[in-house]
Biotite code that builds the C-alpha atoms (Angstrom):
import biotite.structure as struc

atoms = struc.array([
    struc.Atom([-13.188, -7.893, -9.589], chain_id="A", res_id=1, res_name="MET", atom_name="CA", element="C"),
    struc.Atom([-9.859, -8.032, -7.806], chain_id="A", res_id=2, res_name="ILE", atom_name="CA", element="C"),
    struc.Atom([-9.725, -7.908, -4.015], chain_id="A", res_id=3, res_name="GLU", atom_name="CA", element="C"),
    struc.Atom([-7.044, -5.633, -2.580], chain_id="A", res_id=4, res_name="VAL", atom_name="CA", element="C"),
    struc.Atom([-5.672, -4.565, 0.783], chain_id="A", res_id=5, res_name="VAL", atom_name="CA", element="C"),
    struc.Atom([-4.085, -1.307, 1.804], chain_id="A", res_id=6, res_name="ILE", atom_name="CA", element="C"),
    struc.Atom([-0.339, -1.791, 1.389], chain_id="A", res_id=7, res_name="GLU", atom_name="CA", element="C"),
    struc.Atom([0.664, 1.675, 2.590], chain_id="A", res_id=8, res_name="SER", atom_name="CA", element="C"),
    struc.Atom([-0.025, 5.381, 2.504], chain_id="A", res_id=9, res_name="ILE", atom_name="CA", element="C"),
    struc.Atom([2.880, 7.479, 1.281], chain_id="A", res_id=10, res_name="ARG", atom_name="CA", element="C"),
    struc.Atom([3.525, 11.196, 1.347], chain_id="A", res_id=11, res_name="ILE", atom_name="CA", element="C"),
    struc.Atom([4.549, 13.095, -1.777], chain_id="A", res_id=12, res_name="SER", atom_name="CA", element="C"),
    struc.Atom([7.753, 15.053, -1.302], chain_id="A", res_id=13, res_name="LEU", atom_name="CA", element="C"),
    struc.Atom([6.539, 17.626, -3.822], chain_id="A", res_id=14, res_name="VAL", atom_name="CA", element="C"),
    struc.Atom([3.019, 18.400, -2.594], chain_id="A", res_id=15, res_name="SER", atom_name="CA", element="C"),
    struc.Atom([0.661, 17.861, 0.312], chain_id="A", res_id=16, res_name="GLN", atom_name="CA", element="C"),
    struc.Atom([-0.934, 14.916, -1.476], chain_id="A", res_id=17, res_name="HIS", atom_name="CA", element="C"),
    struc.Atom([-0.709, 11.347, -0.349], chain_id="A", res_id=18, res_name="ARG", atom_name="CA", element="C"),
    struc.Atom([-0.746, 8.089, -2.260], chain_id="A", res_id=19, res_name="ILE", atom_name="CA", element="C"),
    struc.Atom([-2.614, 5.066, -1.006], chain_id="A", res_id=20, res_name="VAL", atom_name="CA", element="C"),
    struc.Atom([-1.191, 1.832, -2.404], chain_id="A", res_id=21, res_name="LEU", atom_name="CA", element="C"),
    struc.Atom([-3.721, -0.937, -2.805], chain_id="A", res_id=22, res_name="LEU", atom_name="CA", element="C"),
    struc.Atom([-2.147, -4.379, -3.274], chain_id="A", res_id=23, res_name="LYS", atom_name="CA", element="C"),
    struc.Atom([-3.760, -7.422, -4.839], chain_id="A", res_id=24, res_name="GLU", atom_name="CA", element="C"),
    struc.Atom([-4.273, -10.257, -2.374], chain_id="A", res_id=25, res_name="LEU", atom_name="CA", element="C"),
    struc.Atom([-2.876, -12.935, -4.692], chain_id="A", res_id=26, res_name="ASP", atom_name="CA", element="C"),
    struc.Atom([-0.334, -10.890, -6.640], chain_id="A", res_id=27, res_name="ASN", atom_name="CA", element="C"),
    struc.Atom([2.349, -8.237, -6.169], chain_id="A", res_id=28, res_name="ASP", atom_name="CA", element="C"),
    struc.Atom([0.559, -5.760, -8.422], chain_id="A", res_id=29, res_name="ARG", atom_name="CA", element="C"),
    struc.Atom([-0.427, -2.487, -6.773], chain_id="A", res_id=30, res_name="GLN", atom_name="CA", element="C"),
    struc.Atom([-2.785, 0.343, -7.595], chain_id="A", res_id=31, res_name="LEU", atom_name="CA", element="C"),
    struc.Atom([-1.510, 3.787, -6.524], chain_id="A", res_id=32, res_name="PRO", atom_name="CA", element="C"),
    struc.Atom([-4.248, 6.371, -5.946], chain_id="A", res_id=33, res_name="ILE", atom_name="CA", element="C"),
    struc.Atom([-3.532, 10.024, -5.146], chain_id="A", res_id=34, res_name="TRP", atom_name="CA", element="C"),
    struc.Atom([-5.618, 11.215, -2.204], chain_id="A", res_id=35, res_name="ILE", atom_name="CA", element="C"),
    struc.Atom([-5.778, 14.363, -0.126], chain_id="A", res_id=36, res_name="GLY", atom_name="CA", element="C"),
    struc.Atom([-4.202, 14.750, 3.320], chain_id="A", res_id=37, res_name="PRO", atom_name="CA", element="C"),
    struc.Atom([-7.574, 14.732, 5.122], chain_id="A", res_id=38, res_name="CYS", atom_name="CA", element="C"),
    struc.Atom([-8.609, 11.444, 3.516], chain_id="A", res_id=39, res_name="GLU", atom_name="CA", element="C"),
    struc.Atom([-5.167, 9.947, 4.202], chain_id="A", res_id=40, res_name="ALA", atom_name="CA", element="C"),
    struc.Atom([-5.497, 10.953, 7.843], chain_id="A", res_id=41, res_name="ASP", atom_name="CA", element="C"),
    struc.Atom([-9.005, 9.450, 8.017], chain_id="A", res_id=42, res_name="ALA", atom_name="CA", element="C"),
    struc.Atom([-7.702, 6.125, 6.703], chain_id="A", res_id=43, res_name="ILE", atom_name="CA", element="C"),
    struc.Atom([-4.594, 6.174, 8.896], chain_id="A", res_id=44, res_name="THR", atom_name="CA", element="C"),
    struc.Atom([-6.555, 7.038, 12.058], chain_id="A", res_id=45, res_name="ILE", atom_name="CA", element="C"),
    struc.Atom([-8.627, 3.891, 11.649], chain_id="A", res_id=46, res_name="GLU", atom_name="CA", element="C"),
    struc.Atom([-5.761, 1.622, 10.570], chain_id="A", res_id=47, res_name="LEU", atom_name="CA", element="C"),
    struc.Atom([-3.695, 2.685, 13.575], chain_id="A", res_id=48, res_name="GLN", atom_name="CA", element="C"),
    struc.Atom([-6.696, 2.481, 15.923], chain_id="A", res_id=49, res_name="ASP", atom_name="CA", element="C"),
    struc.Atom([-6.292, 6.109, 17.034], chain_id="A", res_id=50, res_name="VAL", atom_name="CA", element="C"),
    struc.Atom([-9.111, 7.348, 19.251], chain_id="A", res_id=51, res_name="LYS", atom_name="CA", element="C"),
    struc.Atom([-10.515, 10.776, 18.357], chain_id="A", res_id=52, res_name="VAL", atom_name="CA", element="C"),
    struc.Atom([-12.589, 12.972, 20.650], chain_id="A", res_id=53, res_name="ALA", atom_name="CA", element="C"),
    struc.Atom([-15.443, 13.410, 18.162], chain_id="A", res_id=54, res_name="ARG", atom_name="CA", element="C"),
    struc.Atom([-16.440, 11.377, 15.094], chain_id="A", res_id=55, res_name="PRO", atom_name="CA", element="C"),
    struc.Atom([-14.851, 12.347, 11.802], chain_id="A", res_id=56, res_name="VAL", atom_name="CA", element="C"),
    struc.Atom([-16.960, 12.460, 8.634], chain_id="A", res_id=57, res_name="THR", atom_name="CA", element="C"),
    struc.Atom([-16.418, 8.795, 7.773], chain_id="A", res_id=58, res_name="HIS", atom_name="CA", element="C"),
    struc.Atom([-17.438, 7.748, 11.278], chain_id="A", res_id=59, res_name="ASP", atom_name="CA", element="C"),
    struc.Atom([-20.600, 9.833, 10.828], chain_id="A", res_id=60, res_name="LEU", atom_name="CA", element="C"),
    struc.Atom([-21.341, 8.121, 7.511], chain_id="A", res_id=61, res_name="LEU", atom_name="CA", element="C"),
    struc.Atom([-20.859, 4.709, 9.127], chain_id="A", res_id=62, res_name="LYS", atom_name="CA", element="C"),
    struc.Atom([-23.287, 5.673, 11.915], chain_id="A", res_id=63, res_name="SER", atom_name="CA", element="C"),
    struc.Atom([-25.910, 7.043, 9.516], chain_id="A", res_id=64, res_name="VAL", atom_name="CA", element="C"),
    struc.Atom([-25.874, 3.890, 7.379], chain_id="A", res_id=65, res_name="ILE", atom_name="CA", element="C"),
    struc.Atom([-26.156, 1.702, 10.490], chain_id="A", res_id=66, res_name="THR", atom_name="CA", element="C"),
    struc.Atom([-28.916, 3.807, 12.108], chain_id="A", res_id=67, res_name="GLU", atom_name="CA", element="C"),
    struc.Atom([-30.953, 3.630, 8.898], chain_id="A", res_id=68, res_name="MET", atom_name="CA", element="C"),
    struc.Atom([-30.758, -0.165, 8.959], chain_id="A", res_id=69, res_name="GLY", atom_name="CA", element="C"),
    struc.Atom([-28.111, -0.580, 6.273], chain_id="A", res_id=70, res_name="GLY", atom_name="CA", element="C"),
    struc.Atom([-24.811, -2.362, 6.110], chain_id="A", res_id=71, res_name="ARG", atom_name="CA", element="C"),
    struc.Atom([-21.925, -1.668, 3.749], chain_id="A", res_id=72, res_name="VAL", atom_name="CA", element="C"),
    struc.Atom([-21.184, -4.958, 2.003], chain_id="A", res_id=73, res_name="SER", atom_name="CA", element="C"),
    struc.Atom([-18.101, -3.877, 0.013], chain_id="A", res_id=74, res_name="HIS", atom_name="CA", element="C"),
    struc.Atom([-16.544, -1.020, -1.917], chain_id="A", res_id=75, res_name="VAL", atom_name="CA", element="C"),
    struc.Atom([-15.420, -1.029, -5.531], chain_id="A", res_id=76, res_name="LEU", atom_name="CA", element="C"),
    struc.Atom([-12.952, 1.147, -7.415], chain_id="A", res_id=77, res_name="ILE", atom_name="CA", element="C"),
    struc.Atom([-14.953, 0.778, -10.605], chain_id="A", res_id=78, res_name="ARG", atom_name="CA", element="C"),
    struc.Atom([-13.577, 3.183, -13.212], chain_id="A", res_id=79, res_name="ALA", atom_name="CA", element="C"),
    struc.Atom([-10.686, 5.382, -14.233], chain_id="A", res_id=80, res_name="LEU", atom_name="CA", element="C"),
    struc.Atom([-11.752, 8.332, -16.372], chain_id="A", res_id=81, res_name="GLN", atom_name="CA", element="C"),
    struc.Atom([-9.456, 11.194, -17.324], chain_id="A", res_id=82, res_name="ASP", atom_name="CA", element="C"),
    struc.Atom([-7.042, 10.220, -14.555], chain_id="A", res_id=83, res_name="GLY", atom_name="CA", element="C"),
    struc.Atom([-9.754, 10.215, -11.872], chain_id="A", res_id=84, res_name="VAL", atom_name="CA", element="C"),
    struc.Atom([-10.749, 7.040, -10.028], chain_id="A", res_id=85, res_name="PHE", atom_name="CA", element="C"),
    struc.Atom([-14.475, 6.491, -9.498], chain_id="A", res_id=86, res_name="HIS", atom_name="CA", element="C"),
    struc.Atom([-15.730, 4.274, -6.713], chain_id="A", res_id=87, res_name="ALA", atom_name="CA", element="C"),
    struc.Atom([-18.966, 2.885, -5.347], chain_id="A", res_id=88, res_name="SER", atom_name="CA", element="C"),
    struc.Atom([-20.234, 1.889, -1.933], chain_id="A", res_id=89, res_name="LEU", atom_name="CA", element="C"),
    struc.Atom([-22.548, -1.094, -1.897], chain_id="A", res_id=90, res_name="PHE", atom_name="CA", element="C"),
    struc.Atom([-25.090, -0.831, 0.896], chain_id="A", res_id=91, res_name="ILE", atom_name="CA", element="C"),
    struc.Atom([-27.332, -3.757, 1.819], chain_id="A", res_id=92, res_name="ASP", atom_name="CA", element="C"),
    struc.Atom([-30.644, -2.861, 3.443], chain_id="A", res_id=93, res_name="LYS", atom_name="CA", element="C"),
    struc.Atom([-33.127, -5.658, 3.982], chain_id="A", res_id=94, res_name="ASP", atom_name="CA", element="C"),
    struc.Atom([-31.629, -7.683, 1.136], chain_id="A", res_id=95, res_name="GLY", atom_name="CA", element="C"),
    struc.Atom([-31.688, -4.804, -1.358], chain_id="A", res_id=96, res_name="ASP", atom_name="CA", element="C"),
    struc.Atom([-28.225, -3.789, -2.566], chain_id="A", res_id=97, res_name="LEU", atom_name="CA", element="C"),
    struc.Atom([-27.845, -0.087, -3.356], chain_id="A", res_id=98, res_name="THR", atom_name="CA", element="C"),
    struc.Atom([-24.813, 1.288, -5.214], chain_id="A", res_id=99, res_name="GLU", atom_name="CA", element="C"),
    struc.Atom([-23.722, 4.776, -4.154], chain_id="A", res_id=100, res_name="VAL", atom_name="CA", element="C"),
    struc.Atom([-21.217, 6.770, -6.225], chain_id="A", res_id=101, res_name="ASP", atom_name="CA", element="C"),
    struc.Atom([-18.310, 8.209, -4.220], chain_id="A", res_id=102, res_name="CYS", atom_name="CA", element="C"),
    struc.Atom([-14.669, 9.207, -4.294], chain_id="A", res_id=103, res_name="ARG", atom_name="CA", element="C"),
    struc.Atom([-12.232, 6.318, -4.011], chain_id="A", res_id=104, res_name="SER", atom_name="CA", element="C"),
    struc.Atom([-10.571, 7.830, -0.932], chain_id="A", res_id=105, res_name="SER", atom_name="CA", element="C"),
    struc.Atom([-13.928, 8.083, 0.860], chain_id="A", res_id=106, res_name="ASP", atom_name="CA", element="C"),
    struc.Atom([-14.798, 4.507, -0.113], chain_id="A", res_id=107, res_name="ALA", atom_name="CA", element="C"),
    struc.Atom([-11.490, 3.266, 1.303], chain_id="A", res_id=108, res_name="ILE", atom_name="CA", element="C"),
    struc.Atom([-11.859, 5.310, 4.508], chain_id="A", res_id=109, res_name="ALA", atom_name="CA", element="C"),
    struc.Atom([-15.332, 3.863, 5.061], chain_id="A", res_id=110, res_name="LEU", atom_name="CA", element="C"),
    struc.Atom([-14.250, 0.315, 4.149], chain_id="A", res_id=111, res_name="ALA", atom_name="CA", element="C"),
    struc.Atom([-11.564, 0.282, 6.849], chain_id="A", res_id=112, res_name="VAL", atom_name="CA", element="C"),
    struc.Atom([-14.096, 1.486, 9.417], chain_id="A", res_id=113, res_name="ARG", atom_name="CA", element="C"),
    struc.Atom([-16.738, -1.123, 8.652], chain_id="A", res_id=114, res_name="VAL", atom_name="CA", element="C"),
    struc.Atom([-14.134, -3.795, 7.838], chain_id="A", res_id=115, res_name="LYS", atom_name="CA", element="C"),
    struc.Atom([-15.422, -4.810, 4.409], chain_id="A", res_id=116, res_name="VAL", atom_name="CA", element="C"),
    struc.Atom([-13.505, -5.898, 1.303], chain_id="A", res_id=117, res_name="PRO", atom_name="CA", element="C"),
    struc.Atom([-12.118, -3.425, -1.199], chain_id="A", res_id=118, res_name="ILE", atom_name="CA", element="C"),
    struc.Atom([-12.362, -4.479, -4.835], chain_id="A", res_id=119, res_name="PHE", atom_name="CA", element="C"),
    struc.Atom([-10.988, -3.055, -8.078], chain_id="A", res_id=120, res_name="ILE", atom_name="CA", element="C"),
    struc.Atom([-12.478, -3.692, -11.501], chain_id="A", res_id=121, res_name="ASN", atom_name="CA", element="C"),
    struc.Atom([-10.147, -5.754, -13.679], chain_id="A", res_id=122, res_name="ASP", atom_name="CA", element="C"),
    struc.Atom([-9.930, -3.087, -16.395], chain_id="A", res_id=123, res_name="ASP", atom_name="CA", element="C"),
    struc.Atom([-8.955, -0.412, -13.848], chain_id="A", res_id=124, res_name="VAL", atom_name="CA", element="C"),
    struc.Atom([-6.119, -2.604, -12.545], chain_id="A", res_id=125, res_name="MET", atom_name="CA", element="C"),
    struc.Atom([-5.037, -3.312, -16.129], chain_id="A", res_id=126, res_name="GLU", atom_name="CA", element="C"),
    struc.Atom([-4.924, 0.426, -16.885], chain_id="A", res_id=127, res_name="GLN", atom_name="CA", element="C"),
    struc.Atom([-3.262, 1.715, -13.732], chain_id="A", res_id=128, res_name="ALA", atom_name="CA", element="C"),
    struc.Atom([-1.808, -1.229, -11.811], chain_id="A", res_id=129, res_name="GLY", atom_name="CA", element="C"),
    struc.Atom([1.948, -1.353, -11.320], chain_id="A", res_id=130, res_name="VAL", atom_name="CA", element="C"),
    struc.Atom([4.462, -3.888, -10.107], chain_id="A", res_id=131, res_name="LEU", atom_name="CA", element="C"),
    struc.Atom([6.881, -2.707, -7.408], chain_id="A", res_id=132, res_name="PRO", atom_name="CA", element="C"),
    struc.Atom([10.412, -2.058, -8.529], chain_id="A", res_id=133, res_name="GLU", atom_name="CA", element="C"),
    struc.Atom([12.587, -5.126, -8.151], chain_id="A", res_id=134, res_name="VAL", atom_name="CA", element="C"),
    struc.Atom([15.275, -3.443, -6.057], chain_id="A", res_id=135, res_name="ASP", atom_name="CA", element="C"),
    struc.Atom([12.681, -2.258, -3.540], chain_id="A", res_id=136, res_name="ILE", atom_name="CA", element="C"),
    struc.Atom([11.503, -5.813, -2.915], chain_id="A", res_id=137, res_name="GLN", atom_name="CA", element="C"),
    struc.Atom([14.922, -7.410, -2.594], chain_id="A", res_id=138, res_name="GLN", atom_name="CA", element="C"),
    struc.Atom([16.383, -7.240, 0.888], chain_id="A", res_id=139, res_name="PRO", atom_name="CA", element="C"),
    struc.Atom([19.867, -6.072, 1.647], chain_id="A", res_id=140, res_name="GLU", atom_name="CA", element="C"),
    struc.Atom([22.412, -8.866, 1.481], chain_id="A", res_id=141, res_name="PRO", atom_name="CA", element="C"),
    struc.Atom([22.590, -10.601, 4.838], chain_id="A", res_id=142, res_name="PRO", atom_name="CA", element="C"),
    struc.Atom([25.521, -9.772, 7.084], chain_id="A", res_id=143, res_name="ALA", atom_name="CA", element="C"),
    struc.Atom([26.850, -13.326, 6.657], chain_id="A", res_id=144, res_name="GLN", atom_name="CA", element="C"),
    struc.Atom([27.070, -12.885, 2.885], chain_id="A", res_id=145, res_name="ALA", atom_name="CA", element="C"),
    struc.Atom([28.902, -9.585, 3.291], chain_id="A", res_id=146, res_name="ALA", atom_name="CA", element="C"),
    struc.Atom([31.283, -11.167, 5.799], chain_id="A", res_id=147, res_name="ALA", atom_name="CA", element="C"),
    struc.Atom([31.975, -14.100, 3.444], chain_id="A", res_id=148, res_name="ALA", atom_name="CA", element="C"),
    struc.Atom([32.721, -11.665, 0.610], chain_id="A", res_id=149, res_name="GLU", atom_name="CA", element="C"),
    struc.Atom([35.114, -9.685, 2.830], chain_id="A", res_id=150, res_name="ALA", atom_name="CA", element="C"),
    struc.Atom([36.838, -12.910, 3.936], chain_id="A", res_id=151, res_name="GLU", atom_name="CA", element="C"),
    struc.Atom([37.289, -13.955, 0.299], chain_id="A", res_id=152, res_name="GLU", atom_name="CA", element="C"),
    struc.Atom([38.913, -10.597, -0.478], chain_id="A", res_id=153, res_name="THR", atom_name="CA", element="C"),
    struc.Atom([41.261, -11.036, 2.493], chain_id="A", res_id=154, res_name="LEU", atom_name="CA", element="C"),
    struc.Atom([42.148, -14.580, 1.336], chain_id="A", res_id=155, res_name="ASP", atom_name="CA", element="C"),
    struc.Atom([43.248, -13.231, -2.036], chain_id="A", res_id=156, res_name="ILE", atom_name="CA", element="C"),
    struc.Atom([45.382, -10.577, -0.333], chain_id="A", res_id=157, res_name="PHE", atom_name="CA", element="C"),
    struc.Atom([46.843, -13.196, 2.057], chain_id="A", res_id=158, res_name="SER", atom_name="CA", element="C"),
    struc.Atom([47.757, -15.423, -0.894], chain_id="A", res_id=159, res_name="ASP", atom_name="CA", element="C"),
    struc.Atom([49.563, -12.477, -2.514], chain_id="A", res_id=160, res_name="PHE", atom_name="CA", element="C"),
    struc.Atom([51.496, -11.689, 0.673], chain_id="A", res_id=161, res_name="VAL", atom_name="CA", element="C"),
    struc.Atom([52.527, -15.354, 0.958], chain_id="A", res_id=162, res_name="ASP", atom_name="CA", element="C"),
    struc.Atom([54.181, -15.174, -2.479], chain_id="A", res_id=163, res_name="THR", atom_name="CA", element="C"),
    struc.Atom([56.429, -12.273, -1.519], chain_id="A", res_id=164, res_name="LEU", atom_name="CA", element="C"),
    struc.Atom([60.115, -12.972, -0.815], chain_id="A", res_id=165, res_name="ASP", atom_name="CA", element="C"),
    struc.Atom([60.985, -10.670, 2.097], chain_id="A", res_id=166, res_name="PHE", atom_name="CA", element="C"),
    struc.Atom([64.735, -11.257, 1.575], chain_id="A", res_id=167, res_name="ASP", atom_name="CA", element="C"),
    struc.Atom([64.471, -8.988, -1.479], chain_id="A", res_id=168, res_name="ASP", atom_name="CA", element="C"),
    struc.Atom([63.521, -6.067, 0.806], chain_id="A", res_id=169, res_name="PHE", atom_name="CA", element="C"),
    struc.Atom([66.688, -6.184, 2.923], chain_id="A", res_id=170, res_name="ASP", atom_name="CA", element="C"),
    struc.Atom([68.610, -3.874, 0.659], chain_id="A", res_id=171, res_name="GLU", atom_name="CA", element="C"),
])
């Protein structure tokens, strides 16, 4: 199992869907998962510590598990079948660990609320994991480098001007 963190949630320019990017803790590899706008909002609300007037569904699930004496220990994105990610919640109640099938977006939304690790099965990451594009990771050249390049260009031009014989232009 590979532990991941939420790198970002991005909005598709083509549809109302969102993509949650899960990033490996010890690597740059990411797992993009398409999620709906409601699930994206549920994750974002918790990550940004936004207070809502009434509990959303994932808050309700957290409360029900707690009131019944359980504790979510972790979530796992366990399979990728026909382009659909399958996840599990692992609930510990009195030392007994129960695995509950769920959507990956719901697992992530609950994980951020109860502050437990998110894991991905190795084979799922092998199938669908991606490395960010190189140009996205590389920062813009620093202003000093750009200034040095401009100064070098001016030096070449200055050298050319110094070679001109202005007496030839008198005519």
